[in-house]
ZAMARGU-4260 file (C-alpha; in steps of 0.2 Angstrom, whole numbers, plus 5000, padded with zeros to 4 digits):
<rodrens>
0) 5005/4874/5074 | 5022/4869/5067 | 5035/4871/5081 | 5052/4865/5084 | 5053/4850/5096
5) 5063/4852/5111 | 5075/4837/5114 | 5075/4828/5131 | 5088/4835/5144 | 5094/4821/5156
10) 5107/4832/5165 | 5105/4831/5184 | 5115/4840/5197 | 5118/4833/5215 | 5123/4845/5228
15) 5127/4836/5245 | 5141/4836/5257 | 5141/4817/5259 | 5151/4807/5247 | 5141/4792/5250
20) 5125/4801/5245 | 5133/4804/5228 | 5137/4786/5226 | 5119/4781/5230 | 5112/4793/5217
25) 5124/4786/5204 | 5119/4768/5208 | 5100/4772/5207 | 5100/4783/5192 | 5114/4772/5183
30) 5103/4757/5185 | 5090/4764/5173 | 5101/4760/5158 | 5101/4741/5161 | 5086/4740/5149
35) 5072/4728/5151 | 5076/4720/5168 | 5077/4737/5177 | 5061/4743/5169 | 5052/4727/5173
40) 5058/4728/5191 | 5052/4746/5192 | 5035/4741/5185 | 5033/4727/5198 | 5037/4738/5212
45) 5024/4751/5206 | 5010/4740/5200 | 5014/4724/5210 | 5015/4714/5193 | 5029/4705/5184
50) 5033/4709/5166 | 5031/4695/5153 | 5047/4688/5147 | 5051/4695/5130 | 5038/4709/5131
55) 5044/4724/5121 | 5050/4739/5132 | 5054/4757/5129 | 5073/4761/5131 | 5077/4768/5148
60) 5083/4786/5149 | 5102/4788/5152 | 5104/4802/5165 | 5120/4812/5165 | 5124/4816/5183
65) 5137/4829/5190 | 5142/4830/5209 | 5145/4846/5219 | 5148/4846/5238 | 5143/4864/5243
70) 5130/4876/5238 | 5143/4888/5231 | 5150/4875/5221 | 5133/4869/5215 | 5129/4887/5209
75) 5146/4888/5199 | 5141/4872/5190 | 5124/4879/5186 | 5131/4895/5179 | 5144/4886/5169
80) 5132/4874/5162 | 5121/4888/5156 | 5135/4897/5148 | 5140/4881/5139 | 5122/4880/5132
85) 5119/4863/5141 | 5109/4868/5157 | 5104/4856/5170 | 5086/4850/5170 | 5085/4846/5189
90) 5095/4846/5205 | 5095/4836/5220 | 5100/4847/5235 | 5104/4842/5253 | 5096/4853/5266
95) 5111/4853/5278 | 5128/4856/5271 | 5140/4864/5284 | 5149/4875/5284 | 5142/4883/5268
100) 5125/4888/5263 | 5110/4877/5268 | 5098/4869/5256 | 5086/4884/5256 | 5099/4897/5253
105) 5107/4886/5239 | 5090/4884/5230 | 5087/4902/5231 | 5104/4905/5223 | 5101/4892/5210
110) 5085/4899/5205 | 5092/4916/5203 | 5105/4909/5190 | 5092/4897/5182 | 5074/4900/5186
115) 5067/4885/5177 | 5078/4872/5186 | 5068/4858/5194 | 5073/4855/5212 | 5071/4841/5225
120) 5077/4845/5242 | 5083/4830/5252 | 5082/4831/5271 | 5085/4818/5285 | 5079/4830/5299
125) 5064/4842/5301 | 5076/4857/5300 | 5062/4868/5294 | 5043/4866/5294 | 5033/4867/5278
130) 5028/4884/5283 | 5046/4890/5285 | 5051/4882/5269 | 5037/4890/5259 | 5040/4907/5268
135) 5058/4907/5262 | 5056/4900/5245 | 5038/4904/5242 | 5026/4892/5233 | 5033/4885/5218
140) 5029/4871/5206 | 5048/4868/5203 | 5051/4862/5221 | 5048/4844/5229 | 5054/4837/5246
145) 5062/4820/5247 | 5064/4813/5265 | 5080/4803/5268 | 5082/4788/5268 | 5074/4787/5251
150) 5069/4772/5240 | 5077/4770/5223 | 5060/4770/5215 | 5057/4787/5222 | 5073/4794/5215
155) 5070/4786/5198 | 5052/4792/5197 | 5057/4810/5202 | 5071/4810/5189 | 5061/4804/5175
160) 5046/4815/5179 | 5055/4831/5182 | 5067/4830/5167 | 5052/4827/5156 | 5043/4842/5165
165) 5058/4853/5161 | 5057/4848/5143 | 5038/4851/5142 | 5041/4868/5150 | 5054/4873/5137
170) 5043/4866/5123 | 5028/4876/5130 | 5039/4892/5131 | 5045/4889/5113 | 5027/4887/5107
175) 5022/4903/5117 | 5036/4912/5110 | 5032/4907/5092 | 5014/4911/5095 | 5019/4928/5102
180) 5030/4931/5086 | 5015/4926/5075 | 5003/4937/5084 | 5016/4952/5083 | 5018/4948/5064
185) 4999/4947/5062 | 4996/4963/5072 | 5009/4972/5062 | 5001/4966/5046 | 4984/4972/5052
190) 4991/4989/5057 | 4998/4991/5040 | 4982/4986/5032 | 4972/4998/5043 | 4985/5011/5039
195) 4982/5007/5020 | 4963/5008/5023 | 4964/5024/5032 | 4975/5031/5018 | 4963/5025/5004
200) 4948/5032/5013 | 4958/5049/5015 | 4963/5048/4997 | 4945/5044/4992 | 4938/5059/5002
205) 4951/5071/4996 | 4947/5064/4978 | 4928/5068/4980 | 4932/5085/4987 | 4944/5088/4973
210) 4932/5082/4960 | 4918/5093/4967 | 4928/5108/4968 | 4935/5106/4950 | 4918/5103/4943
215) 4911/5120/4950 | 4928/5128/4945 | 4926/5122/4927 | 4909/5131/4926 | 4917/5147/4931
220) 4932/5145/4919 | 4920/5141/4905 | 4912/5158/4907 | 4929/5166/4908 | 4936/5158/4893
225) 4920/5160/4883 | 4918/5178/4886 | 4937/5181/4882 | 4934/5172/4866 | 4919/5183/4862
230) 4929/5199/4866 | 4943/5194/4855 | 4932/5189/4841 | 4924/5207/4841 | 4939/5217/4845
235) 4946/5229/4832 | 4964/5233/4828 | 4962/5249/4838 | 4959/5240/4854 | 4976/5233/4855
240) 4978/5236/4873 | 4961/5229/4878 | 4965/5214/4867 | 4982/5210/4876 | 4973/5211/4893
245) 4959/5199/4887 | 4973/5187/4881 | 4981/5188/4898 | 4965/5184/4906 | 4963/5170/4894
250) 4980/5163/4897 | 4977/5164/4916 | 4961/5154/4914 | 4970/5141/4904 | 4983/5139/4918
255) 4969/5137/4930 | 4961/5124/4919 | 4977/5114/4919 | 4977/5115/4938 | 4959/5109/4938
260) 4964/5095/4926 | 4977/5089/4939 | 4964/5089/4953 | 4952/5079/4941 | 4966/5067/4936
265) 4971/5064/4954 | 4953/5061/4959 | 4951/5049/4943 | 4937/5059/4937 | 4946/5066/4921
270) 4940/5059/4905 | 4953/5048/4897 | 4955/5049/4878 | 4965/5034/4874 | 4972/5028/4858
275) 4986/5017/4852 | 5001/5027/4857 | 5020/5026/4854 | 5029/5032/4870 | 5044/5036/4859
280) 5034/5049/4850 | 5028/5056/4867 | 5045/5057/4875 | 5053/5065/4859 | 5038/5077/4858
285) 5041/5084/4875 | 5060/5082/4875 | 5063/5099/4866 | 5052/5108/4879 | 5060/5099/4893
290) 5077/5105/4889 | 5071/5123/4891 | 5060/5119/4906 | 5074/5111/4916 | 5088/5124/4912
295) 5105/5123/4904 | 5114/5117/4919 | 5105/5100/4918 | 5111/5088/4905 | 5096/5078/4897
300) 5099/5061/4891 | 5085/5052/4881 | 5085/5034/4876 | 5070/5027/4866 | 5065/5009/4863
305) 5069/5003/4846 | 5054/4997/4836 | 5042/5008/4846 | 5035/5008/4864 | 5017/5005/4860
310) 5003/5007/4873 | 4985/5011/4874 | 4985/5028/4882 | 4980/5046/4883 | 4994/5056/4875
315) 4991/5072/4885 | 4991/5062/4902 | 5007/5053/4898 | 5015/5070/4893 | 5010/5076/4910
320) 5018/5061/4918 | 5034/5064/4909 | 5034/5083/4912 | 5029/5082/4931 | 5043/5069/4934
325) 5056/5080/4925 | 5051/5095/4934 | 5052/5086/4951 | 5070/5080/4946 | 5074/5098/4941
330) 5069/5105/4958 | 5080/5092/4966 | 5095/5098/4956 | 5097/5116/4961 | 5115/5116/4957
335) 5114/5107/4940 | 5116/5088/4936 | 5110/5075/4924 | 5093/5068/4920 | 5090/5052/4911
340) 5073/5048/4903 | 5073/5030/4896 | 5061/5018/4888 | 5062/4999/4888 | 5051/4984/4888
345) 5050/4972/4903 | 5041/4956/4906 | 5036/4949/4923 | 5031/4931/4927 | 5021/4926/4943
350) 5037/4925/4953 | 5043/4942/4948 | 5026/4950/4951 | 5026/4945/4969 | 5042/4954/4972
355) 5036/4971/4966 | 5021/4980/4974 | 5007/4983/4962 | 5015/4972/4949 | 5006/4958/4939
360) 5012/4946/4926 | 5013/4952/4908 | 5023/4963/4896 | 5025/4982/4901 | 5033/4997/4894
365) 5044/5004/4907 | 5047/5023/4908 | 5062/5027/4919 | 5066/5045/4925 | 5083/5046/4934
370) 5092/5061/4941 | 5107/5065/4951 | 5098/5076/4963 | 5097/5078/4982 | 5086/5062/4984
375) 5071/5060/4995 | 5072/5057/5014 | 5067/5039/5019 | 5053/5045/5030 | 5046/5056/5016
380) 5045/5041/5003 | 5029/5033/5009 | 5020/5050/5007 | 5026/5057/4991 | 5011/5052/4981
385) 4999/5059/4993 | 4990/5075/4987 | 4996/5091/4993 | 5011/5083/5001 | 5027/5093/4997
390) 5044/5097/5004 | 5046/5113/4994 | 5045/5130/5001 | 5028/5138/5003 | 5022/5145/4986
395) 5035/5134/4977 | 5024/5119/4973 | 5005/5113/4974 | 5009/5096/4981 | 4999/5089/4966
400) 5013/5084/4954 | 5017/5066/4960 | 4999/5063/4966 | 4993/5067/4948 | 5007/5056/4941
405) 5001/5042/4952 | 4983/5044/4947 | 4987/5044/4928 | 4997/5029/4930 | 4983/5019/4939
410) 4970/5025/4926 | 4981/5017/4913 | 4981/5001/4923 | 5000/5003/4927 | 5010/5006/4943
415) 5024/5017/4948 | 5040/5013/4959 | 5053/5024/4966 | 5070/5022/4973 | 5079/5036/4982
420) 5093/5040/4994 | 5098/5057/5001 | 5112/5064/4991 | 5111/5049/4979 | 5097/5055/4967
425) 5080/5047/4963 | 5074/5035/4950 | 5055/5033/4946 | 5049/5018/4936 | 5032/5019/4927
430) 5025/5003/4921 | 5012/5003/4908 | 5004/4988/4899 | 5012/4985/4882 | 5004/4983/4865
435) 5012/4972/4852 | 5013/4973/4833 | 5004/4990/4832 | 5007/5000/4817 | 5008/5019/4819
440) 4992/5028/4814 | 4994/5044/4804 | 4987/5060/4813 | 4974/5069/4805 | 4976/5087/4800
445) 4971/5100/4813 | 4957/5111/4808 | 4961/5129/4814 | 4949/5138/4802 | 4935/5148/4809
450) 4919/5137/4810 | 4905/5143/4799 | 4888/5146/4808 | 4871/5139/4803 | 4853/5138/4805
455) 4843/5126/4816 | 4834/5126/4833 | 4845/5121/4848 | 4839/5116/4865 | 4852/5121/4878
460) 4850/5113/4895 | 4862/5119/4909 | 4859/5123/4928 | 4873/5135/4929 | 4865/5152/4924
465) 4881/5160/4918 | 4886/5145/4907 | 4868/5144/4900 | 4868/5162/4895 | 4886/5161/4888
470) 4881/5146/4877 | 4865/5154/4871 | 4874/5170/4866 | 4888/5161/4857 | 4876/5150/4847
475) 4864/5165/4843 | 4879/5175/4837 | 4882/5161/4824 | 4865/5162/4818 | 4856/5147/4827
480) 4840/5149/4836 | 4841/5144/4854 | 4829/5140/4868 | 4837/5137/4885 | 4831/5127/4901
485) 4839/5126/4918 | 4834/5108/4922 | 4828/5092/4914 | 4810/5095/4919 | 4810/5113/4911
490) 4818/5105/4895 | 4804/5092/4894 | 4791/5106/4895 | 4800/5116/4881 | 4800/5101/4871
495) 4782/5098/4873 | 4778/5116/4868 | 4789/5115/4853 | 4782/5098/4848 | 4799/5091/4847
500) 4805/5103/4834 | 4823/5105/4840 | 4837/5099/4829 | 4851/5098/4843 | 4851/5095/4862
505) 4866/5103/4871 | 4864/5097/4889 | 4875/5096/4905 | 4877/5079/4911 | 4874/5082/4930
510) 4859/5093/4934 | 4847/5095/4949 | 4829/5090/4948 | 4831/5071/4947 | 4834/5071/4928
515) 4852/5069/4921 | 4858/5074/4904 | 4859/5056/4899 | 4841/5052/4905 | 4835/5068/4896
520) 4842/5063/4880 | 4835/5045/4882 | 4818/5052/4884 | 4818/5065/4870 | 4826/5052/4858
525) 4811/5040/4862 | 4800/5054/4854 | 4813/5059/4841 | 4826/5045/4837 | 4836/5056/4826
530) 4839/5069/4838 | 4858/5074/4839 | 4865/5077/4856 | 4880/5085/4863 | 4884/5083/4882
535) 4895/5095/4892 | 4902/5093/4910 | 4916/5098/4922 | 4920/5080/4922 | 4912/5064/4914
540) 4916/5052/4928 | 4899/5054/4936 | 4887/5040/4937 | 4876/5051/4925 | 4889/5047/4911
545) 4889/5028/4913 | 4884/5019/4898 | 4886/5034/4886 | 4899/5034/4872 | 4907/5051/4874
550) 4919/5057/4861 | 4927/5074/4865 | 4924/5087/4851 | 4910/5076/4843 | 4896/5073/4856
555) 4905/5079/4872 | 4912/5096/4877 | 4924/5096/4892 | 4923/5111/4902 | 4930/5124/4901
560) 4928/5126/4883 | 4929/5142/4872 | 4917/5148/4858 | 4927/5139/4844 | 4925/5122/4852
565) 4907/5124/4855 | 4902/5130/4838 | 4913/5117/4830 | 4904/5103/4839 | 4887/5110/4835
570) 4892/5112/4816 | 4899/5094/4816 | 4882/5088/4823 | 4872/5097/4809 | 4885/5091/4795
575) 4884/5073/4801 | 4865/5073/4800
</rodrens>
């Protein structure tokens, strides 16, 4: 343990009403600075031996002695010395000092002023018995009795031993104080770590709950959106009122799907569709919408990064980050203000990385969102990324906005920082790993035409009856032949009955019965290697999807999906074969 070393304190106070006693102490203690001869004499007295001529000896201590003649005067000297930062290490106190305090009362007062003072009571008479002394002063390892007349060697030994004891006592206290500080610091670290662990476990538990709820909810939304699509496809011009109602239902289901996607993103169970992405394009793309979203009383400033801000990311997720932060800023500026959205590139070395929580060395694109709003209270800052935490009025917010942002940023292997003061606005910094020397890739044309139907035998495997019925109906409407199963085991039996005559397997990823969609496809492809497979799921983050190359719209359908997405994916399978 590295601790500060306490220097030796050789200050001694003598409290005695006899001037001659003070002279004796000065002669005895002053003789200890005569070097080798004095030490040799002391050694001879103690051990009965003479020192060898010329033998090396340690330098003798040089005591600093002050004299006082009454107990009150001695107390004043002790108080003054402590105030000056130069306390006495020990005191020689006479027992009888008329007309003032006697030795016991003086020692009591001295200890009240300086509890660690080492004391030797000098007495020529048995004024008090041992029992009376300890009754008045209590047992103490700071007290010794020296009977007058005393020998020089006794005084010298006491002075040397007690001043060293005082030093060791201070050293011990310093070490204990340092140890207590380290224990307190370590305890604080452990408490902080425990709090982080509890928070992580809470977030994980909420994430699992959110993922499970969203998965089941997506099945319901698939049925709602699917039947809306079927109704709209079959509606006639005369059914205008019915068509509008169906469109409202469809729009509401899309909003519900967006909320579900937030839950999945927070729980890190939402499928990321990453590509080389220029954040300049993303910010510009949402900029026009943001101006309408935040209102005319807020001035929007956008500053892009010259040459492009390239990352590997999911454009939809990054748009959600920008929108959520902008909406959060808008809500903090009820009376209007200014909003800055800026992009730049920053590089962190090892030293800088240690100064930023979550940071690591490397090059990053930094998205800054800064407002002039009301700011965030200091006690709220540690909680703003927690799910369902909100300071807004009931019904004004879900508490998922910043939790979703945090989840998206972490999924992109980045981190987010925030700085805010009440009344001084808020700044969020989102750091995402940068890609260098990436050329922009042209976007392919978006096919909005109606997908033509086809012929072929499709095996639909889905444990949710409503989704299974809907998928069967949509595909049969397009001319396909369909057989449906509610589990992997039932699908294997149908496969056996049809002798593997199916052209396409459309299967849910997670199903009861011990056979997942991935395992089912693997078994069937063992029998028919060319079998085309489309997976569907409320979320693809399950263990059942590990090891599968999922491409949305090609071999994967994210629930909820509408009839067009389903028929396009199936048609693509047949065309690719």
